[in-house]
N, C-alpha and C positions, 0 to 999 in steps of 0.2 A: 738498238743495233741488232740486225737479224744474223743468223749464224754464219753466213757467207762473209759478212763483214768482220765478225769476230775472229773467224779462221784467218783472214787477212793480217788482222792486228796481231794475232799470236805468231804469225809468220815473222812479222818485224820484230816482235819481242824475242823470238828465238835468234834472230840475227845479233840482236844486242847483247843476248846472255850466252852466246856460244862459248865465251871465255871463262864462263863461271857455271858450268853445269853441276847441278845439285849432287851432293855426296851423301844425302840422307839415307839411313838405313830404313827399308821399307819392309814391313811385316804385315802380311795379309791374312786374315783369319776368316776362314770359309768352312763349308760343309757340304756334304753330299745331299744332304735332306734338310728340310726345315724341323724346327722343334728340337733342336739338340742342345740349344743354349748358347748358341755362336756369339750372339751379340753381348750377352751377359758375361762371357768369357773375354772377349774383346775389351769391354768397358773396364772390367775388374783387373786385367792385366795391364791395361794403359795406367791405372791408378798405382798398382804396385810398382811399376816401373818408375813412375813420377816420385813415388815414395823413396825409391833409390837413387834418386838426384838426375834422373833423365829429363832434358827439355823435350817433351813429346806432344804428339797431337793425334787425335783418334778421329778418322773420317768415316762416316757413316755412308757407305756406297752402295746400300740396298735401295736403288734409286727411287723405286715407286712406293716402297713401303718402309718408312722410317721406323728406327727401333730405339736408337740410342736415347734420343730426347724423350721418348715415352718411358724408358726405363729409369730416367731422372726425373721425371715430372716437369721437364723444361718446355716452353712454348716459343720456339724461335720465331723471329720476325722474318728473317730470310732464311733460305735454304739452297741446296745445290741447284735446284731449278733456276733460280735467280742467276747463278754463275754460268750455266750453260746457255741461258737466253740473253746473257750479255749485259745484264743489268747491274751485276755485282762482281766483285772479285773474291777470291777465297778468304783473302785478308778481311775483307768486309764483312763476311758472314761468320767468321770465328766467334764461338761462344765459350765462356769460361764455366767450366763444371766444377765438381767436386775436388778439392785440394789444388784448386787452381789449373788443373788439366784443360788445354784448350781442345774444342771440339767443332767439327765441321758437320752440321745437321743435314740430313737428308729430307725428301719430301714424302708425304703419304698421299695416295689416290690419284697420282698423275700417271696415267697410261702410258703417255708419249715419253717419260722418263725411263720406264721399264723396258721400252723398246727403242732405244736410241741407235742412230745410224752409226756406221764406223768412224765418220768425220767427227761426229760429236763425242764419241769414245775417245778418239784421240786427242781432242781438245781438252777433255777431262784429265787425261794422262799428263798432258803438257801442263795444265794448271798444277797437278800433283808435284811434278818437278820442279817448279818454281816455288811451291809452298816449302820445299825441301831445303831452301835458303834460309827459313826461319827456324825450322825445327830439325834437329839431328836425327830424330827417329819419328815415323810416320807409322800409325797402325791403321790398317784399312778393313773395315768390316763389310763383307760381300753379301750379297744375296746368296741364297743356296742353290746348288746345281751346278750346271756345266753350260750355262748361255754364253753368248759371245762376249757380254760386258764381264761376266765372271772370269773367263779365260783371258781377257785383255789384262785384266788387273793383277792376275796371278803371274803374267808374263813380265810384269815390271818390278815384282817382289825379289827381295834378297831371300826371303824365307816364307813359307806358306805353313800356317798351322791349320791342319784340317781336324776340326772338332767332331767326334762321333760320339755315340753311346753304344752300350752293349747289345742293343737291339739288332738283329740280322740284318734288317732292312738298312739301317744305317751304316753298318760295316759293309754292305754290297753297294750302297751308293757312294761311300767314301773311296772304295776301290775304283769305282767307275769314274770318279772325279780326278783321281791321280792317274788313272790311265788315259784320260782325254789329255791331261796337261801334257804328259809325257809324249803322246802321239803328235802333239803340236809342237814338240821340240822345246818345251819348257826347261829353264836349267835351275831355277831357285832350289835352294834347299827344302825338303818337305819333311815336316814334323807332324806327329800324330798326338792328339791329346783326347783322353777318354773322359767323357763327362757322364754326370749322373749315375755313377756306379755304385751299386750296393755296398761293396767293399772294394778295398784297393787291388786285392788279388783279383778280383773279377775284371778290373780295369786292365791289370797286366796281362791277364790270359788273353783277353780279347785284342788288346793291343799287338801283343806277340803274334797272334794269329794273322791279324791284318798285315804286320810286317812280313811274315812268311807267304803270303798271298802275293804281295807286290814283288818278292824277290823271285818267286817262282815263276811268275807270268810276266812281269816287266823287267826283270833284270836290275831293279833298284830297291833299296831297303830304306823305308823312310825312318827318321830319327824318332824314338818314343820319348815324348816330351814329359809326359806325366798323367797322373789321375786326379780327377776331381769327384769326391764322393757325392751322392745325393744327400742334400743337407736342408733340413726343414728351414734353417736360417735363410737360405737363398730365397726361399718362396715368401717369407716374411718381408724381406727386403724388397722383392719386386713388387708386392702389393702395396709397400710404402713409397715405391718409386724412388728406391735409394740404392746405391751400390751396395753390395754385401760386405765388401772390404771396408766401406767407410762405416756402415751401420753396426756391423758385427766383426770387428778386426780379430777377434780371437776365436771365432768360430772354425771348425775343421777346414771348410773350403777356403776360407781366407787364408790359413796357413799354407794350404796347398798351392794357391795361387801364388803366394809370395815366394815359395820354393822354386815353382816354375819361373816366376820373373827373375830370380837369381841365375837360373840355369841360362835363360835367354840373354841375358846381360853378359854373360861369359864369352858368347860368340862373336866371332868378328867377321867381317865381309869385304870382298874387293868389289868395287860397283863398276868394274870395266864391262861385264856383260850386260848391265843395265843401261850403261851409256850407249853400248853398241846398239841395243834394242831401241833406244830413244832415237838415236841418229836415223835408224832405219825408218822409224815412224815419222820423222820430219820430213822425209822424202815425200810422203804421202800427202803432204800439204801443198806441194807445188801443182 
């Protein structure tokens, strides 16, 4: 099935599912630059939320450079590329990860997936919406930066977790990401998480500075979600291709992730704006 045929199939599917639009909560984990530990945060937050009783799925949406399966030492037979090529559905490529958490793996080394057309991105978003009928909560790990695919995924989120580190370049790029999202009319709740901090105070200071910059220049103040300290246990877990929450549940970083998960779980969302965005996108298929 080529992309055009798949798009026609999805149009028919949309007509069949108009009365059952997904109400899944969508959390997008992103970052202004690479190397900030974004994928590791997404993975361990998903595990922590699962431990709290959530039925949840983690989607690796770094299309051309898969990370989640590498972090866990998994070797998926199928990946997102097979979905976008019409060979498989999301349900058919689901993998079971630690603690029974369900994962959607990305692909590595496929340039065409990292440079997708708008139609393919819309198809991917439509697939996400249908996956939401199976899982009340979806966490999406994006590529870093402000590419079209990242912006598209940010627009379908209830909440966006921007992962930054105390390094000036990371703070600057995080601000640029938030600015780009707001300029494109994004409505999702933005939250800041400071990772790889030497101390909790360092993270609090840098997080407050980023909040103030956003308030002064963008008129919006992102929520400060929390701090995760630089922890040698995280490095050990990465080398062993294990989630640190699973391998070292008592380490400082694990405790901090658990606290952040509790804070996330307390938030509630109205999906009306997401449904409006989805309806506007469906018109693009015509």
